C-alpha positions in Angstrom: 21.1 15.1 56.6 20.1 17.1 53.5 17.2 16.1 51.3 19.3 14.6 48.5 21.4 12.5 50.9 18.2 11.3 52.8 16.5 10.2 49.6 19.5 8.4 48.3 20.0 6.5 51.6 16.3 5.7 51.7 16.4 4.3 48.2 19.6 2.4 49.0 18.1 0.9 52.2 14.9 -0.2 50.4 16.9 -1.9 47.6 19.1 -3.7 50.2 16.0 -4.9 52.0 14.4 -6.1 48.8 17.4 -8.2 48.1 17.7 -9.6 51.6 14.1 -10.3 52.4 12.9 -11.0 48.9 9.2 -11.5 48.4 8.7 -12.7 52.0 8.3 -9.1 53.3 5.7 -7.0 51.6 6.3 -3.3 50.9 3.9 -2.2 53.7 6.4 -3.6 56.2 9.6 -3.1 54.3 9.2 0.6 53.5 8.6 1.7 57.1 11.6 -0.3 58.1 13.7 1.4 55.4 12.5 4.7 56.6 13.3 3.9 60.2 16.9 2.9 59.3 17.3 6.0 57.1 16.2 8.4 59.9 18.8 6.7 62.1 21.4 7.5 59.4 22.1 3.7 59.1 22.8 1.7 56.0 20.9 -1.6 56.2 23.1 -4.7 56.3 21.0 -7.9 56.1 23.4 -10.4 57.6 24.2 -8.0 60.5 20.5 -7.4 61.1 19.9 -11.1 61.2 22.8 -11.6 63.8 21.5 -8.7 65.9 18.0 -10.2 65.9 19.3 -13.5 67.0 21.3 -11.8 69.8 18.1 -10.1 71.0 16.3 -13.5 70.8 19.0 -15.0 73.0 18.3 -12.4 75.7 14.8 -13.8 76.1 15.5 -16.5 78.6 12.1 -16.8 80.3 9.8 -16.0 77.4 10.4 -16.9 73.8 11.0 -14.2 71.3 8.0 -15.5 69.4 5.7 -15.0 72.4 7.2 -11.5 73.0 6.9 -10.1 69.5 4.3 -12.2 67.8 0.9 -12.1 69.5 -1.9 -12.6 67.0 -2.4 -8.8 66.8 1.3 -8.1 66.1 2.5 -10.3 63.2 2.9 -7.3 60.9 4.7 -4.0 60.4 4.8 -3.4 64.2 6.9 -6.5 64.6 9.5 -5.2 62.2 9.5 -1.7 63.7 10.0 -3.0 67.2 12.8 -5.2 66.0 14.4 -2.2 64.3 14.1 -0.1 67.5 16.2 -2.6 69.5 18.6 -3.3 66.7 19.3 0.4 66.2 19.5 1.2 69.9 23.1 1.7 71.1 22.7 -0.8 74.0 20.0 -3.2 72.8 20.2 -5.6 75.7 19.6 -2.9 78.3 16.8 -1.4 76.2 15.1 -4.7 76.0 15.3 -5.2 79.7 13.9 -1.7 80.3 11.0 -2.2 77.9 10.2 -5.6 79.5 10.1 -3.9 83.0 7.9 -1.1 81.6 5.6 -3.7 80.0 5.1 -5.4 83.3 4.4 -2.0 84.9 1.7 -1.4 82.3 0.2 -4.8 83.0 0.2 -4.2 86.7 -1.5 -0.9 86.1 -4.4 -2.7 84.4 -3.6 -2.5 80.7 -4.0 -5.7 78.7 -1.2 -7.2 76.7 -1.0 -6.1 73.0 1.5 -4.8 70.4 0.4 -1.2 71.2 1.1 -1.8 74.9 4.7 -2.7 73.9 5.0 0.5 72.0 3.8 2.4 75.0 6.5 0.6 77.1 9.2 2.3 75.0 8.0 5.7 76.2 7.1 4.8 79.8 9.1 6.3 82.7 8.1 4.2 85.8 5.3 2.4 87.6 3.8 5.7 88.8 3.7 6.8 85.2 1.9 3.6 84.2 -0.8 4.2 86.8 -1.3 7.8 85.6 -1.6 6.6 82.0 -4.3 4.0 83.0 -6.3 6.7 84.8 -6.2 8.9 81.7 -7.1 6.0 79.4 -10.1 5.2 81.6 -11.2 8.8 81.4 -10.8 8.8 77.6 -13.1 5.8 77.5 -15.8 7.8 79.2 -15.9 10.2 76.3 -15.3 7.7 73.5 -16.0 4.2 74.9 -16.1 2.3 71.6 -13.4 4.4 69.9 -10.8 4.2 72.7 -8.9 1.0 72.6 -5.4 -0.6 72.8 -4.0 1.7 70.0 -4.6 4.7 72.4 -2.4 3.4 75.2 0.8 5.0 73.8 -1.0 8.4 73.6 -2.1 8.0 77.2 1.5 7.3 78.2 2.7 10.3 76.2 0.2 12.7 77.7 1.0 11.7 81.2 4.7 12.2 80.9 4.0 15.6 82.5 1.7 16.2 85.5 -1.8 17.0 84.5 -5.5 16.5 85.3 -6.6 13.4 83.5 -10.3 14.5 83.7 -9.4 17.8 82.1 -7.2 16.2 79.4 -10.0 13.7 78.4 -12.5 16.5 78.2 -10.2 18.6 76.1 -9.6 15.7 73.7 -13.4 15.4 73.2 -13.8 19.1 72.6 -11.1 19.0 69.9 -12.7 15.9 68.4 -16.1 17.5 68.1 -14.7 20.8 66.9 -12.6 19.2 64.1 -15.4 16.9 63.1 -17.6 19.9 62.6 -14.9 21.2 60.2 -15.2 18.2 57.9 -12.5 16.0 59.5 -13.7 12.4 59.3 -14.7 10.4 62.4 -12.5 7.5 63.5 -9.2 6.5 65.1 -7.1 9.0 63.0 -9.1 11.9 64.2 -8.9 10.7 67.8 -5.1 10.3 67.5 -5.0 14.0 66.3 -7.1 15.2 69.2 -4.9 13.2 71.6 -1.8 15.1 70.5 -3.2 18.6 70.6 -3.5 18.8 74.4 0.3 18.5 74.5 0.2 22.2 73.9 -2.0 22.9 76.8 -4.5 20.8 78.8 -7.1 23.5 78.3 -9.0 23.6 75.0 -7.5 26.1 72.6 -9.8 27.1 69.8 -6.9 28.7 67.9 -5.4 25.2 67.4 -8.5 24.1 65.7 -8.3 27.0 63.3 -4.6 26.3 62.8 -5.2 22.6 61.9 -8.0 23.6 59.5 -5.8 26.1 57.8 -2.9 23.7 57.6 -5.1 21.1 55.9 -6.3 23.6 53.4 -2.8 24.7 52.7 -1.9 21.1 51.6 -5.0 20.8 49.5 -4.2 24.2 47.8 -0.8 22.7 47.0 -2.4 19.8 45.2 -1.8 17.3 48.0 -4.6 15.0 49.0 -4.9 14.8 52.8 -6.0 11.4 53.9 -7.0 10.3 57.4 -3.6 8.8 58.0 -2.1 12.3 57.9 -4.3 13.8 60.6 -1.8 13.2 63.5 0.9 15.0 61.5 -1.4 18.1 61.1 -1.6 18.2 64.9 2.2 18.0 65.2 2.5 20.8 62.6 0.1 22.9 64.7 2.1 22.1 67.9 5.3 23.2 66.1 3.7 26.5 64.9 4.5 25.5 61.3 4.4 28.3 58.7 3.3 28.1 55.1 7.0 27.8 54.3 7.2 24.6 56.3 4.1 23.2 54.5 5.9 24.1 51.2 9.0 22.1 52.3 6.8 19.1 53.1 5.0 19.3 49.7 8.4 19.6 47.9 9.8 16.6 49.8 6.6 14.6 49.1 6.9 15.3 45.4 10.5 14.1 45.4 9.6 10.9 47.3 6.7 9.8 45.2 9.0 9.7 42.2 10.7 6.7 43.8 9.2 3.4 42.6 9.1 2.2 46.2 6.2 4.6 46.9 4.1 3.7 43.8 1.5 2.0 46.0 2.1 3.9 49.2 1.8 7.6 48.3 0.1 8.4 51.6 3.2 7.1 53.4 5.4 9.3 51.2 3.6 12.4 52.6 4.0 11.1 56.2 7.7 10.5 55.6 8.1 14.0 54.2 6.4 15.4 57.2 8.7 13.4 59.5 11.7 14.6 57.7 10.8 18.3 57.9 9.6 18.1 61.5 12.8 16.3 62.6 14.8 19.0 60.9 12.9 21.7 62.9 13.8 19.9 66.1 17.4 19.3 65.2 17.8 23.0 64.1 16.1 24.1 67.3 13.4 26.0 65.4 10.2 24.7 67.0 8.6 28.1 67.4 5.7 27.1 69.7 6.7 23.9 71.4 9.7 24.1 73.7 10.0 20.5 74.8 11.9 19.0 71.9 12.2 15.5 73.5 8.5 15.2 74.1 7.8 16.5 70.6 10.1 13.8 69.1 8.4 11.1 71.1 5.0 12.3 69.9 6.4 12.1 66.3 7.7 8.6 67.0 4.4 7.4 68.4 2.5 8.8 65.4 4.9 6.9 63.1 4.4 3.7 65.0 0.7 3.9 64.9 0.3 5.5 61.5 -2.8 4.5 59.7 -0.8 2.6 57.1 -2.5 -0.5 55.6 -1.3 -3.3 57.9 -1.4 -6.4 55.7 0.1 -9.5 57.3 3.6 -10.3 56.2 5.4 -13.6 56.8 6.5 -13.3 60.4 10.2 -12.2 60.8 10.8 -15.3 62.9 9.9 -17.5 59.9 12.8 -15.8 58.0 15.4 -16.2 60.7 14.6 -19.2 62.9 
């Protein structure tokens, strides 16, 4: 989809959602949902969305939909994004069953139930994969005990989709964390998310990737774009993609176009993330990832970063209160 068509569909989807949800759904949940539909090349249809949600609810025979999607930590944008994942999936019933089985595999491996565990279940392959992810997550805790938590489970799943040494991977993450912090990247979850993506390139620490990320950040700053912590994971993805200054220029140009839309008035940081997603997805679709040859894994890394983006997660009225 070209840029003009994407922006028009995004604007259209947001307006349709505003009309359908009204004031019940705040912009911090509505805009990511509109973006999700737009990247799927779908026009939002409120009544159809409601029917699809009810169909999914009816599939939950042993556990209520409320229990599945609305734990205390998950009555927010994650609820809407998970709903959209199933609604937009070609075979939602089969996908729901697959995710349920994967969630049980993660629980059996030792992970505790959470919204982030459910995100991880989308990307899990099997029980053996769940066990590998738990080993890696435990190793990550050894290097960052207080910083490593439930939001890191999807990254542990992502990194163990290929065979690797969990001890080495965790050590490499910590090396990237320390190296980037010394280059004025701020401590916290966003920096850890970035350093969990970089080992996708190689489980051995690569100093050149640190230089690449630093140069990428400076390129955005030189273009007049403020780089907030929420954008750190996207810098890692750009480094993995071997992005050039031209790619940065495309993202900046797209971001400038997006922030002109009223929907991004109070979410300018999300406009930059959406612009990066758009350009990176185009690189994958056009088969022009110069440094990363596993396009499926790259798209999954991009999807996880979108799910766990450091967007302000203010509680919205739960979607179940709207429909049921």
